[in-house]
N, C-alpha and C positions, 0 to 999 in steps of 0.2 A: 504455704511458703510456697514460688514460686520454681522449680531445676528444673537445670542444665541441658535437661531430654528436649525441653519444647524446644520445636524449628527455631531458628534464629531468627526469622522473619517475622513472624508471630509475638517473640517473647520482647521481641524489641519493638514491636510496636504497642505492646498492654504494657511497657515499661516508658518509654515515651509519655507517651498519654495522662498517665500515673505522674510520673515525674513534673511536668509544663503542672497537674494541676495542685499537684504540694506543691511547688514552688508560688505559685500565684500568691499567698501569702505573702507570703516576705519579699512582693513586689511593692502588693496593695503599702505597703508602709512609706514609701515615692512616692506616691503617685503623681507628684506634683516634679522633679525628676523627669521621671520618662514623660511627663508630656513631655519637657523642653526638649528631651532628648533626640523624641517624634520631629518635633520640627526642625529641631537640626539636621535631624539625617536627613529629611524632607528639602530642605537647602541646601543640602550637599547636592541630594541627586539631580536635584532643578539643575544647578551652575551646572556638573558635569556633566549636564544634556547640552547644557545652551553652549560649551564650547566647539561642539562641531559648527554647530550653528557658526559662530564669530569666526570656524575656520575657512568655512564656504564662504562667506564673502569676504573673505582678508585674500583671497584666492583669486574671488572672481576678480576685485579692483588689485588686487595687481597683473590682473591681466588685457594688457591695456589697449590688446581689437576688441573687446569685448566694453569695454567701458572705458575708453582712454581721459576725458574731464575727472574721473577720479583715480587715474593710481597713484595722487601721493597723497591727497587728504585725506582720503574715504580709509586709507591702508594703517594710516598714524595711531586714526580714532580705535578703527579693529583690533590692531595692536595690546594696546591701555586697554578696551573691554577685555579683549583673551588673556590678559596678564591680572586682572581684575577677576573674572571668573575663575581662575587657577585657582587664587589667593583661597579668595571663598569656600569652595570647593575643600582647601586642606582645612580654615579657623572652623568653617563651622561641624568637619570630623574631627579636629580636637574638640571642641568644646564638648560635640556631642562623645565623644571618651571620658573627659576629666566628669560630665554631670550622670553621665550612668556609672561613671564608676567606682561612686560609694554607694549601690541602689546594690551591687553585685560582691564588693567586698563589705558589704556588713550582708546579705543574704549567706554570704557562706561565715560569718563569723555567727548568726543565727542557730545552723543546720552543724553545724560543728559543735555548737555549745548541746543543742538540741542530743544528737547522736549519743554525747557525749555522758550528760545527764542521765541519760538512756539506761543504757549501757553501766550509773550505778542503779538503776531499779530492776534491774533483771535480777537473777534469786543464782544464790551460791553456784546452785549446780552449773548453771550458764558460768559460770571464771572458774571454777575445778574444768570442764571440756575444754575450754576457748589457747588455743593458740595467738599467746600476746605478740611476736612479729608477725602472722599475716594480718592480722584482727590490723594491727595499729596501722598497715600494711593497706588493705582495703580503706577505713577509715580517710588518712591521707591521699588517697588518689580519686575516694570519692567525693572531697569536698573539693579538692582542686576540678575534679568533672562538673562541677555545678557551677563554680563561679567560670568555666570555660564557655557550656550550656545558654549562661547567659552570654556572656561579652559573643558567643556565634549569634545568638540571632538576634542582637540592635543591629550586632555590628557587621557583620555577613549577609547571611539571611535574607533578610527582609531589605535590604538595601537591595541586596542583589537584585530581588525580587521584582521590586519597587522601579529600579531600573528599562532589566528585561519590560517591564508591561508599557514605560514609559517609549524604549525604545520603539518594537513593535509598532504602536500606533503612531506614531512619526516617519517611521519607515511603510505602511501599508494607507495612510491618508494622501504621505506625499509623493509615492514613489511608484514603480512599480512592484506590483501583490506579488513579485518572484526572491524581493530581496526580504517580504513578512513570514509569504511560506523557510525560505530557505532556512531564515531564525524560528520559526518554533519547528522545526523538524528538528533542526540542529539538536536544539535544547531538550527538546522532546527523548532523541537518541537516547543521548548525555546525559541527562536521566534518568531511564529505565539502565541504561547501563551500568551506572554509581552505583544504582540500589540495587540491583540481581547481584552484578559479582561483588561488593561494598559488602551484602549479607550474605553471603556465602564464605567471602574472609572473615565474619566476627566471632566463629571458632578459631579460627586459628589467636585471633586476639585475645578469647575467653582462655587457649590457652598459656599462652605464654602471660599472662597474668597469673595464672593458678600457677604455674611452673615460681613467678617474680617470689609470689608469697611463700610460694615452701621453701627455697635457696632462704629467704629474709626471715625466717620463724625458723629454721637453722640456723641462721648466725647467731639471735637473738643465747639463742636456749643452748646453744655450744659457748658462746659465752659468757652466760651466768653460770654457769656450771665450769666455769672455767679450772675452781682448783680441781673440782674429780678432775676434770683428762690429766691433770700436773698428778693425781695422783696417780693413775690408772696406766702413766704414759700412752696415750692411744690420744697424740694433738695427729696423730698420720692415719686411723680411723674417723677423726671425726672431720677432717682435710677429704678425704678419701669421701668421707658423706658426701661434704657441702660440694664435692666436686662435681658427685654424680650427679644432686640436685639442679646443680650449673649445666650441665650437658643438654640438659631436661627441656633449664630453660633456653639454651640457644639452638636443637636443636625448632623448637616451638618456635626462635624468632627469625630463622631461617625458612619456616614456612611459612610466617606471614612477610616476611620480605619476598619472599619471591610472588606473591597473591597482589601482595603490592608492587607489583614491575606488570603486570599485563593489567591491573585496573590501571594505574598512571598509561600506560602503551594505546588502553584504546583510548582511551577518556582523550591523549593532543592527536591520534587519528582524526575522532569524531571534529572534531576544532579543525585540524589541520582544512582537513572537505569542504567544512561550513564556511572556512575562510576563503579557499581557495573560491568556492559557484559566489560566493557573493563580489570577486574582485572579477569575476570573466564575467558577467551582471554586469559588475560600474558598464565595467571597461565599453563593454558592446554598446547600451542604452549613450553616452558618450560622442561614442564614432560615428551613432545614428545619428545624434543629434539630437538627442531627447532631455536629456543635463547635459550642466555643465561640467565644466574642470570643478569649480565649483563643490557641486553635488558631488565627486566622485569621489577627494577628498573626503567630507562630510563622510560618505556610507561606508569608508571605510577606517575614519574615525567612531565612527558607531561600533563596524562591526569590532575594532580593533575592541576597542570600552565597554562594548562586553563578553565578550570569551578570553578576554581572562579574566575577568570576575567570576565570567561561572565556572571558568577553567581553579581556580583556587577553589568553589565553594566547589568543585569532588571530593577540592583537601579538604572543607569546610564538614563536607557529610563525614566520609572518613572518621576526621576528629571524633567528631560529632557522634557515631556508633561508639567511639572506645568510652567516650566520655560513659555514655548510657550506658554499655556494661560495668563502667568502674563505678559508676554511680549503684548499682546492679547491686552489689553485696552491701550497702551502706543502706539500702530500702528496705533488703533481708530482715536486717537489723531493725532497723525502725519498727518493721513487722512484726517483729517477734514478741507476743506479747510475754511479760512478767507472772511468771508463776506466785508468785505472791505478790498480795493488793490489800490497799488498804476497802475492807466495809463501805458500802456508800452511806453510810451512818458514821463509820468509824469517828471517836472522842477522843480526845486528848486522856494519858491512864495519869488519874487522881493514885499518887502516891501518899498514901497517911501511917501506914504502921510496916508496911516493907515484907508481909507474906507471901509467902511461894508457894501454890496446889495444882500438884500431877494431880491427874483423876479420870486414873484408869487407860492410860494415856499407849495408846498404839501408832505404831510409826516403823518404815522401812523401808529405803533407798530405794526398795522397789517389789514389784508383787513377791517375790520368789524369794527377796532380802526382811525376813520382817528383822527391826532390830529391837524393838521395845516389844512388850506384849501384856496388854492391861496392867502400864505399873499408874502403883499411887506411892503416894506421899507428901508429904505437906514440912515446910520450912516455919518456923512462927518467925514473929516481930524477932529482931535482932539479934538472932540465931544461929552460928556458923554448926550449918550442917556437911558430913564430909561421905562424898562418895567414894567408894575401893574397890578394886576388882582388877581381874585376870584385865589382858588385853580382846578387846571386842567383845566385851561385859552390854557396850554402851552407852558407857561411864561421859565421854565427850558428849555423848547427843544429846545428852541434854540441855548443856549449854547450849547449841546450834537451834536444838528449837524454843530454848526458851527465848532465844533472842529474835525468835520466827523468821529464821534463817530458810524453816523447812518449816513446812504445815503438817502438823500433825492428821491422821487417816482416823484413829477414832479418837475420844473421850473429849479433855481439854485442861489445860492448863490456864491456873490463872494466878492475876500480882491483885492481893488486896479486894477480892472476889470481881476483879474485873477479869472476865475470857480476853487473852490476850489478842485475840481477831478481829474482839470488837474494839479494838483501841488502834491507832492509828503506831503506824511502825516508829517515827521520827519519837514520841514523846514515849513510846517502847526502852527504845533502847537511848536515850536518855537516860531509867530513869535505872541502866544496870551498867555499871561500870566491869573493866574484866583485864587480868593480865591472862595471853595465851600460854602456850605451852611455848610455842612459835614465836615471838617477837620477829614485829616486819616493820623495818623504819625505813623511812623517806631520805633520801640521797640529800640531804643537807645539815645544819648542824644540830649541836644537842639540845641546844634550846627551844628552836625552830622545833624537835622531834616533840616536846617533853609541853611545850603549848599545844601541842595539837588535841591532848587532853580537853583544853577547852579554849578557841580561839584567840577569844576579847578577856586571853586574865591578861595582866598587870603585870609588870615581869617582876614585883614581890612576890607578887601568891604563885609564881614560877620558883622562882628564885628559895620560896618556902618550900612548896614539894619535892624539890628536890634535896634539900634535903631531911625529907621526912621520909624521903626513901631510899638514904645513904648511901645517894650518887655525886654529893659532894667534896667527900677526898678524894674521888675519882678522880672529877671535873677539873682538881687543882693540881693535880698530877699531870694532867696534860697542856701545854706549847701555850693551843688556842681555848684551854680554855674553854664556856660556852660557846665558841665557837670551832670547834671544831666540825669537820662534815664526815660524816658517820661514813659514808660510800652506801653505795646500792644495795638493800635493802640491808645494811644498818650490818654491812661486810666486816670494816674496823674496830667493832668491834667483844668483848666475848662472851658467849650465853648468858654469864649473868649480869656481865653491862649491860643488854638489853633488857630482860626482866627489872630489873631497876628503871631504867626512863622507862617500858607499864607499867612501873607501879607506881611515877612519880605522874605520869598522866593520868591515871584512871584517880590519886589525892586529886590531883587540878580540877579532874571532873567533880566530881565529890555527888559521886552519884547512892541514892540513897539503896541498893542490890549493889551486892561484888559478886565474883566467879571470877574461880580462880581456877585455870582449868591445865594439871597436871605443869603449875608453876615450874618447881624446883627436879623437876625430874631426871635432865641437862643434866647436868651444875656438880661438883665438887660438894664436901660436905662443907668447905667451908664459904663459901657460894653462898647454901643452898642456908646454912644458917642463919646468913645478912637476908635472904629474902625475908625467911622466916620472919624478924623479927620488927624489918617492915610492913609486912600484910598483918602478924600480931597488931599493929597502932595503928593500926586503919582499917580494919575489919572491929577494932570497939564502939557496941553500939553500934551498928548495922547488922543486915540481914548478907548470911556472908552460905555462896554455894561453894563448895567447895575439890575438886574431883582431883583422886591423886591416883596415884601407884606407893610412892613412897610412904608407909606406914608411920612412921613417926613423923610427919612433917602436920596428922591433923587425929596424936596422941588428944591434944588437946577441946576437940572439936565435940560440941554438945552432943550432939549426936552422930555414930558413924553406919552409915546406910555401906553394907556390902552388895553388890550387883554380879546378875551373874546369869549370861543368856536372856538378856535383855531383863532379868527381873530382880526385883531384890528379896535377897533368901536370910539377912540377918541385916537388923538394923538396932543398935545402940550405942552407951557410949566406951570408955578404952578400952572400963578389966570391966565391966556387964560382959562384953562381946569375949573378954578373952576366956572369960568363968565357962562360957557356953560352950567352949571343946568343937568349936564348928573352922567353917573357913576359913573367917578373921584369923581366929585363932593360931591356925595351919599356917596362911603368910605367915604371920605376926614371926612365925616362930623362924618360913625359910626368910625371909628378910635381915633377923636376926643372925641368921649361921652366918650369912652369906656379909653380912658388913662383921662379922667380928675375922671371917678371915684374909677378906679384903683391908 
């Protein structure tokens, strides 16, 4: 993993080569367009270089002393040729931009999609630790940087270098060697100065980007917790923290701006000295009679034609380095290897009965924090098994391991005798439906949120799932019905309403195995009863694993397992566990007493 502690020049060099190598496959998709664009580029530069020659002959033709017979006729034809050359320069340039634009846009699309898919392939632990605002800004800048890099390479860097080579060759062959030496010396000084100063100020660009990502993260985080901010009256505190981040951004931008002033001033000085030297040398050659007035115009035209794009090349180089810096974080994301991957010989999961087996399973989120210790149990086909226990016992971890959001550190988890590490993650997750404790919805309509359970479902199937989830009465009361937009993360719905949407999704998915992760723990009694009725209806005849906090919700389970400190300490049905007078019976009495008091 590349770190920001590397020297800017070394790191940027590595990134440049890696970036160009990574972009090559995307460019090869449109080989023909690239060839056409390169031919247009060459045509445009040939026309550009031809313009000063036409100007030379126009000036010489207008000089009556030098060519009295051509003073009228010749300049008219040359003026027409001059106009045609200028038009050809523009047309070839526009055609090049149009042809290559498709290549750039497709590369941006492909890379953006690849990053998006890669982020979904990364493990749950990465997403639990991410900062959404900063991450989205990094991706946005990275994809934009890719487009800028491709356009700059074809539209600016390559054309300028090609024109530089052509002009230097013409001056060297046709005129005093001093013109070529001044050109080469100025270009060399300009490039060396630009590279050194730009690499020096790259740290300021990184600092500004980091401050920008931090402030954006703060904005997203604060707005997503809008209600919490209001509950505690902390608007001024949030504004103060945001202003503190903006102050860091302002300071970083100030450093960036001052260093840019130094860079621009130095580049302007080099160009001014070179142009002055070329003009003085050309004027002296005219006075000596070595070149004509037309040659003087040609050399000056070449000088302006060369150094103006060279000045722009300095800007391009600065922006190119900035684009590389922006791409840096995106490539770090692409370099991150997912912790959970399919085995090379992974096969689709074949579910026949839906039996689940945890065999001597051990797991911890870190080596210092073990959660499960040598845990073994079995859920028989079409059986409803509940797992209960105090907070922190490891109940919800079972569901995460079953979905293979994490890999276990010991033992095995099998479905119908197949180790879940030997099957594809896609087939594993298709076979399991879940109603989580905290249902998060997309900021779209109720209908689309339910259909997310099976995106190719028909409207009739979606409506049937809504009916079975006891969601239809609620929807009929809404002014917009199924077209009601639920808000970001479903904030416009209550907890019970979101849970019923989750149940409808699972019904629509129709998986052979169901998991309920404390699906009613945060609901009132009325909402809980509705959810329990829906759960009983959809879980009939299917294998179900129920994680529960309230014991009253699982009294009908075939087997109830009591967990404590990552181990199963009791198991049996409700009546048998009460008779044991153990942990379960004690929890039952406590919860019954609390219910009576409430």
